[in-house]
C-alpha positions as CSV (number, residue, x, y, z in Angstrom):
1,M,-12.7,24.9,-9.4
2,D,-11.1,27.2,-6.8
3,G,-7.6,25.9,-7.3
4,Q,-7.3,24.1,-4.0
5,T,-6.7,20.4,-3.9
6,P,-9.2,18.4,-1.8
7,V,-8.1,17.3,1.7
8,P,-8.0,13.5,2.2
9,W,-10.7,12.4,4.6
10,W,-8.2,11.1,7.2
11,R,-6.7,14.6,7.5
12,T,-10.0,16.2,8.4
13,R,-11.1,16.6,12.1
14,G,-13.7,13.9,11.7
15,G,-11.2,11.5,10.1
16,V,-8.6,12.0,12.8
17,A,-11.3,11.4,15.5
18,A,-12.5,8.3,13.7
19,I,-9.0,6.9,13.4
20,G,-8.4,7.7,17.1
21,F,-11.5,5.9,18.2
22,G,-10.7,3.0,16.0
23,L,-7.2,2.6,17.5
24,V,-8.6,2.7,21.0
25,A,-11.3,0.2,20.1
26,A,-8.7,-2.1,18.5
27,F,-6.4,-1.9,21.6
28,F,-9.2,-3.0,23.9
29,V,-10.5,-5.7,21.6
30,L,-7.0,-7.1,21.1
31,R,-6.3,-6.9,24.8
32,E,-9.3,-9.0,25.7
33,H,-9.0,-11.4,22.8
34,Y,-5.2,-11.7,22.5
35,E,-5.2,-15.5,22.1
36,H,-7.8,-15.4,19.3
37,A,-5.9,-12.7,17.5
38,L,-2.7,-14.7,17.6
39,G,-4.6,-17.7,16.2
40,L,-5.5,-15.6,13.1
41,L,-1.9,-14.7,12.3
42,P,-1.2,-17.6,9.9
43,Y,-4.4,-16.7,7.9
44,L,-3.4,-13.1,7.8
45,L,-0.1,-14.1,6.3
46,L,-1.8,-16.1,3.6
47,L,-4.2,-13.3,2.9
48,A,-1.3,-10.8,2.5
49,C,-0.2,-12.1,-0.9
50,P,-3.6,-11.7,-2.7
51,L,-4.1,-8.3,-1.0
52,M,-0.6,-7.1,-2.3
53,H,-1.5,-8.2,-5.8
54,L,-4.8,-6.2,-5.6
55,L,-3.4,-3.1,-4.0
56,M,0.1,-2.8,-5.6
57,P,-0.2,-0.6,-8.7
58,H,2.6,-2.2,-10.8
59,G,2.6,-5.9,-10.0
60,H,5.9,-7.9,-9.8
61,G,8.1,-5.4,-11.5
62,V,7.1,-6.4,-15.1
63,H,9.1,-4.4,-17.6
64,H,8.2,-3.3,-21.0
65,A,8.2,-5.9,-23.7
66,T,10.5,-3.8,-25.9
67,G,13.7,-4.7,-24.0
68,D,15.6,-3.6,-21.0
69,A,13.7,-1.3,-18.7
70,R,16.8,0.9,-18.1
71,A,17.2,1.4,-21.9
72,D,13.5,2.3,-22.2
73,R,13.9,5.0,-19.6
74,G,17.1,6.3,-21.2
75,D,19.5,5.6,-18.3
76,A,21.3,2.6,-19.9
77,P,24.8,1.8,-18.8
78,A,27.8,3.2,-20.6
79,G,28.3,1.7,-24.1
80,R,24.6,0.9,-24.6
81,S,22.2,3.1,-26.3
82,A,18.4,3.1,-26.0
83,P,16.6,1.2,-28.8
84,G,15.9,3.5,-31.7
């Protein structure tokens, strides 16, 4: 390796151009089909929950099974020590 981190595709010239064209196309499609897009909003809200479950890396804030998450990290409140 040459020590350089790879550039994400959306930060390349082609990626910026593709995002720009996509935004312009989305603007004109939504402008012409505004009523249809508003009709899809309830379905998009229903779809948001499963998409969040798939795309969120840590779920619903599930903590370690060993006890309090603060104690596991070592920043327990005063008077409490981390489990030993």
